[in-house]
matplotlib code that plots the C-alpha trace (Angstrom):
import matplotlib.pyplot as plt

x = [-35.4, -36.3, -33.7, -32.0, -28.6, -27.5, -28.4, -25.2, -25.0, -21.9, -20.6, -17.9, -15.9, -14.4, -15.5, -17.9, -21.0, -20.5, -19.8, -23.1, -24.9, -23.4, -24.6, -28.2, -27.8, -26.7, -29.7, -32.0, -30.5, -28.3, -24.6, -22.2, -19.1, -17.1, -14.6, -12.6, -10.4, -7.3, -8.8, -7.5, -8.8, -10.6, -14.1, -14.9, -14.6, -18.4, -18.8, -19.0, -16.2, -13.8, -11.7, -8.9, -7.5, -7.5, -10.4, -8.4, -7.7, -9.2, -9.3, -11.1, -13.6, -14.3, -14.8, -17.0, -19.3, -19.5, -20.4, -22.9, -26.6, -26.9, -24.2, -24.2, -21.6, -20.8, -18.8, -19.2, -15.5, -15.5, -14.1, -16.8, -15.5, -15.7, -19.3, -20.3, -18.5, -20.4, -23.7, -23.3, -23.2, -25.5, -27.9, -26.1, -28.1, -28.0, -27.1, -23.8, -25.2, -26.6, -23.3, -21.3, -23.4, -22.9, -19.1, -18.2, -19.2, -19.4, -21.8, -23.7, -24.2, -25.2, -27.7, -29.3, -29.4, -30.8, -33.6, -34.2, -33.3, -32.0, -28.2, -25.5, -24.3, -21.1, -18.6, -16.3, -12.7, -9.7, -6.9, -5.7, -7.0, -10.5, -10.4, -9.6, -12.4, -14.9, -14.0, -14.4, -17.8, -19.2, -18.5, -18.5, -16.4, -16.4, -15.4, -13.1, -13.9, -12.2, -14.4, -13.6, -12.8, -13.8, -15.3, -15.2, -14.0, -11.0, -10.2, -11.7, -10.4, -12.0, -11.5, -11.8, -13.3, -10.7, -7.8, -5.1, -4.4, -1.1, -2.9, -5.5, -2.8, -1.1, -4.5, -4.7, -1.1, -1.6, -4.9, -3.2, -6.4, -7.1, -10.6, -12.6, -15.9, -16.1, -19.2, -20.6, -20.1, -23.4, -24.1, -25.5, -28.3, -28.2, -27.1, -29.3, -29.8, -32.6, -32.3, -34.7, -35.1, -36.6, -37.5, -37.2, -40.9, -40.8, -41.9, -40.4, -40.0, -38.0, -36.5, -36.9, -34.4, -31.2, -29.8, -26.0, -23.3, -19.7, -16.2, -13.2, -15.5, -16.3, -19.8, -19.7, -23.3, -26.7, -29.9, -33.1, -35.6, -34.1, -35.0, -36.0, -39.1, -41.6, -42.5, -38.9, -38.3, -41.4, -40.1, -36.7, -38.3, -40.3, -37.1, -35.3, -38.0, -37.9, -34.1, -34.4, -37.0, -34.9, -31.9, -34.2, -32.6, -32.8, -31.5, -30.8, -29.8, -28.6, -29.2, -27.3, -29.0, -27.9, -30.4, -29.1, -29.7, -32.0, -34.2, -33.1, -33.1, -30.2, -29.0, -25.4, -24.4, -25.7, -24.4, -25.5, -25.4, -26.3, -24.9, -23.2, -26.1, -28.4, -26.6, -29.2, -31.7, -30.1, -31.5, -34.0, -36.2, -38.4, -36.2, -32.5, -31.1, -29.0, -32.0, -33.7, -30.8, -31.1, -34.8, -34.6, -31.9, -33.4, -36.9, -38.4, -41.1, -39.6, -39.8, -41.3, -39.1, -40.9, -38.7, -39.3, -37.6, -35.6, -31.9, -28.5, -25.7, -22.1, -19.2, -16.3, -13.1, -9.6, -8.8, -10.4, -7.7, -4.6, -2.9, -3.7, -4.1, -5.7, -9.4, -10.7, -12.8, -16.3, -18.0, -19.4, -21.3, -22.4, -23.6, -25.8, -29.5, -30.6, -27.1, -25.6, -22.0, -21.0, -17.3, -16.1, -13.3, -10.6, -7.1, -5.6, -6.9, -5.9, -7.1, -10.2, -10.7, -14.2, -13.7, -17.3, -20.4, -22.6, -26.4, -28.3, -32.0, -34.4, -38.0, -37.2, -34.5, -33.3, -32.7, -30.9, -28.6, -28.0, -26.9, -24.6, -23.0, -22.3, -20.3, -18.6, -17.4, -16.0, -13.9, -12.6, -14.7, -15.6, -19.3, -18.9, -16.8, -19.8, -22.6, -25.4, -27.3]
y = [26.8, 29.8, 31.2, 34.3, 35.8, 34.5, 30.8, 29.0, 25.7, 23.7, 21.6, 18.9, 18.7, 21.1, 19.9, 21.0, 19.6, 21.9, 24.7, 24.4, 23.9, 27.2, 29.0, 27.9, 28.6, 32.2, 32.7, 31.4, 33.7, 31.1, 31.5, 28.6, 27.4, 24.8, 22.7, 21.2, 18.7, 20.0, 20.1, 23.4, 22.8, 26.2, 24.7, 25.9, 29.6, 30.2, 29.7, 32.6, 31.1, 28.3, 26.1, 24.4, 22.4, 18.6, 16.8, 15.9, 19.5, 20.1, 23.9, 23.7, 21.3, 23.6, 26.6, 24.6, 23.5, 27.0, 28.7, 26.4, 25.6, 22.5, 20.3, 18.1, 16.4, 17.0, 13.7, 10.5, 9.8, 12.0, 10.1, 8.3, 9.5, 13.1, 12.6, 11.1, 13.9, 16.6, 14.7, 14.8, 18.5, 19.7, 18.4, 16.4, 15.4, 12.8, 11.3, 9.6, 6.0, 6.5, 8.1, 5.3, 2.7, 4.3, 4.9, 1.3, -1.2, -4.2, -2.4, -1.0, -4.4, -6.0, -3.3, -4.0, -7.8, -7.3, -5.2, -7.4, -4.8, -6.4, -6.2, -8.2, -11.4, -10.6, -12.0, -10.1, -11.2, -10.4, -12.5, -14.0, -17.4, -16.0, -14.3, -17.5, -19.4, -16.6, -16.4, -20.2, -20.1, -17.5, -19.5, -16.3, -13.2, -10.7, -7.2, -6.8, -3.5, -1.9, -1.8, 1.8, 5.1, 4.0, 6.3, 6.9, 3.4, 3.8, 0.7, -1.7, -4.6, -7.0, -10.6, -13.4, -16.6, -18.6, -16.9, -19.1, -19.2, -17.4, -14.6, -14.2, -14.0, -11.3, -9.4, -9.4, -8.3, -5.5, -4.5, -3.4, -3.4, -5.3, -6.0, -5.9, -6.9, -9.3, -8.8, -10.9, -9.1, -8.0, -8.2, -4.6, -3.3, 0.1, 2.1, 4.8, 6.6, 7.9, 10.9, 10.8, 13.5, 13.0, 15.7, 15.7, 15.0, 12.0, 14.0, 12.3, 13.0, 11.6, 13.2, 11.7, 8.8, 9.7, 7.3, 7.3, 6.5, 6.2, 6.4, 4.9, 4.4, 8.1, 9.5, 11.0, 12.0, 11.7, 11.7, 12.8, 11.4, 7.9, 6.1, 2.9, 0.8, 3.0, 0.1, -0.6, 3.1, 3.2, 0.2, 1.9, 5.0, 2.9, 1.0, 4.3, 5.7, 2.5, 2.7, 6.3, 5.2, 2.2, 4.5, 7.1, 9.4, 13.2, 15.0, 14.0, 10.4, 9.0, 5.4, 4.0, 1.1, -1.6, -3.0, -6.4, -7.7, -10.4, -7.7, -7.7, -4.4, -4.2, -1.6, -0.8, 1.9, 4.6, 8.1, 10.0, 13.5, 15.3, 13.5, 14.1, 12.6, 15.2, 18.4, 18.8, 19.7, 23.2, 24.1, 21.5, 21.1, 23.4, 22.8, 21.8, 18.9, 21.4, 23.5, 20.3, 19.4, 22.7, 22.5, 19.0, 19.6, 22.9, 21.5, 23.5, 22.0, 20.1, 21.7, 20.3, 17.8, 18.3, 18.1, 21.3, 20.1, 17.1, 17.4, 16.0, 16.7, 16.3, 16.1, 18.4, 16.6, 17.8, 15.9, 18.8, 21.2, 21.3, 23.3, 22.6, 26.3, 27.5, 26.7, 25.7, 28.1, 27.7, 29.7, 26.6, 25.6, 29.1, 29.6, 26.5, 27.1, 25.7, 25.1, 26.3, 26.1, 25.3, 25.5, 24.5, 26.9, 24.3, 25.7, 23.0, 20.5, 16.9, 13.9, 12.5, 15.4, 16.9, 20.5, 21.4, 20.3, 21.5, 21.0, 21.0, 21.5, 21.0, 20.2, 16.6, 14.2, 13.6, 17.3, 17.7, 14.7, 16.3, 19.6, 17.7, 15.7, 18.8, 20.3, 17.0, 16.7, 20.3, 19.5, 16.3, 13.8, 10.8, 10.2, 6.5, 5.8, 5.9, 8.1, 8.6, 5.5]
z = [-96.0, -98.2, -100.5, -99.0, -99.1, -95.7, -96.5, -97.3, -99.3, -98.6, -101.5, -101.0, -104.2, -106.7, -110.1, -112.8, -111.2, -108.2, -110.6, -112.3, -109.0, -107.8, -110.9, -110.1, -106.4, -107.1, -109.4, -106.6, -103.9, -102.1, -101.3, -101.9, -100.1, -102.0, -100.2, -103.1, -101.1, -103.0, -106.5, -108.0, -111.6, -111.7, -111.9, -108.4, -109.1, -109.4, -105.7, -103.2, -101.1, -101.9, -99.5, -101.4, -98.4, -98.4, -96.8, -93.7, -92.8, -89.4, -89.6, -93.0, -91.5, -88.5, -90.8, -93.2, -90.4, -88.9, -92.2, -94.1, -93.3, -95.4, -97.2, -100.3, -102.5, -106.2, -106.5, -104.5, -103.6, -100.5, -97.5, -95.6, -92.2, -93.4, -94.6, -91.2, -89.3, -91.4, -90.9, -87.1, -87.1, -89.9, -92.5, -95.3, -98.3, -99.6, -96.3, -95.7, -95.8, -99.3, -100.6, -99.0, -100.7, -104.1, -103.7, -103.2, -106.0, -103.6, -101.3, -104.2, -105.9, -102.6, -102.0, -105.4, -104.8, -101.3, -102.6, -105.7, -108.2, -111.5, -112.1, -113.8, -112.0, -110.1, -107.6, -105.2, -105.5, -103.3, -104.8, -108.0, -107.0, -106.3, -109.7, -111.4, -109.7, -110.4, -114.1, -114.4, -112.6, -115.0, -118.2, -120.1, -120.6, -117.7, -116.6, -113.6, -111.8, -108.8, -105.7, -105.1, -106.9, -110.4, -113.0, -116.7, -117.2, -114.9, -112.9, -115.3, -117.3, -119.8, -118.9, -121.4, -120.1, -121.9, -120.2, -118.7, -115.0, -115.7, -117.7, -115.0, -112.3, -114.4, -114.6, -110.9, -110.3, -112.8, -111.2, -107.9, -105.9, -102.7, -103.6, -106.9, -108.4, -111.3, -113.4, -116.3, -119.5, -121.0, -124.7, -124.9, -127.0, -125.4, -122.3, -120.8, -117.5, -115.4, -113.1, -110.2, -107.6, -104.2, -101.7, -97.9, -97.7, -100.0, -103.1, -106.1, -109.9, -112.8, -115.9, -119.3, -119.7, -121.6, -124.2, -123.6, -126.1, -124.9, -126.5, -124.6, -121.6, -121.3, -122.0, -125.5, -126.2, -124.6, -126.7, -125.0, -125.0, -125.3, -128.5, -126.7, -126.0, -124.0, -121.7, -120.8, -120.1, -117.9, -116.0, -115.6, -114.2, -111.7, -110.6, -110.2, -107.9, -105.8, -105.5, -104.2, -101.7, -100.6, -99.9, -98.2, -100.6, -100.7, -103.8, -107.4, -108.0, -111.3, -112.2, -115.2, -117.0, -119.4, -121.9, -123.1, -126.6, -125.2, -123.7, -120.0, -118.1, -115.7, -113.2, -113.9, -111.4, -109.1, -108.8, -105.7, -107.3, -110.5, -113.5, -116.8, -118.8, -117.2, -118.4, -121.1, -118.4, -118.1, -121.5, -122.4, -119.3, -117.2, -114.2, -114.4, -112.4, -110.4, -109.4, -108.5, -106.2, -104.5, -104.1, -102.7, -100.1, -98.9, -98.6, -101.4, -103.7, -106.6, -110.1, -113.3, -115.1, -118.4, -121.5, -123.5, -126.7, -127.9, -127.1, -127.7, -125.2, -126.4, -124.0, -125.0, -124.0, -123.8, -127.0, -128.9, -127.7, -129.9, -127.2, -123.5, -122.8, -126.0, -126.5, -129.9, -132.1, -130.7, -133.5, -135.3, -132.1, -131.3, -134.9, -134.8, -134.1, -130.8, -129.5, -126.2, -125.1, -121.5, -120.5, -117.0, -116.4, -116.1, -116.4, -118.6, -121.2, -121.2, -123.3, -121.8, -119.4, -119.4, -120.3, -121.2, -123.0, -125.8, -125.9, -129.2, -129.1, -132.1, -132.8, -133.5, -132.2, -135.7, -136.3, -132.9, -133.9, -137.3, -135.8, -133.3, -136.1, -138.2, -135.3, -134.5, -138.1, -138.0, -134.9, -136.4, -134.3, -136.4, -135.8, -136.8, -133.7, -131.3, -132.3, -134.8, -135.7]

ax = plt.figure().add_subplot(projection="3d")
ax.plot(x, y, z, "-o")
ax.set_aspect("equal")
plt.show()
């Protein structure tokens, strides 16, 4: 499918990932239709055409199918029935079965176990009594996670092994979910992610792993290349490729890893789309993750994933906005050598909301970190909370 003005890419979702995908699509000569499912944040306004109807709107579905040549997703929580209906009528990549596996923690964990990919021990629970039995069986602290619709730490609770039956019952009552996954809490040495891209013909490539540091469960900064053991990073890339193959995946897939303090490499989560920890690729790599997504789903050759310079990506959250409708002064970032500012066009800032990101490039990782820290300090972000060690 060669790029040309009458080739339409259909994107399900209305957020910043689709925004950046549309920017690359325009540059490559594609047109983009975004069906936001009701998201009116403003991030979708880079598309050539936007449908703001909810995902159950039959007229919007018919118009979407008639207009686009190939479809993809920019977030995984698209209704499974809609994904299957789209797939029956036109190419959807990644395919609905891969997205459905990644959008449900129980299915995702079972997929990892069935294919012998390493992950934290877990149990599925559907009642307070099952939660009590599962916690007692682990004999260690655990994390209770909703089976569906969880991201950025939402739908998660820490569970102490020593909690009483009454406390665990209260946990379950407050959780308000019919089903959840209880995972053994890992004593973490580091978290990192690998982006793998796989083409329609099976061609595969990985980007340099990104070392990720979080604040309040939300990605704060990514450091690229990750400052971890090369052998472990090589193993993670190999695992990521095998996961993509097992899913028969087409497109960009993000695999989040835990590295435990006792040296175990564990798959945490899968994201069937471009990923927050891959935003540095826009400036720091020969081909961005968004261009790779477009290349993969349209059958074009994959681009080079080579890292041009070390980078740090910093998420700009709504917490930086003193007024929800007035942006901060971005001059300190813009005046920093090697820095680039990316804003997502969202109409209103809220604490914890991803409003943009900044990428800092330098000749060394240490210099990229130093430049990032200087800007963080200016905006009142305490580097000791999560970053810079």
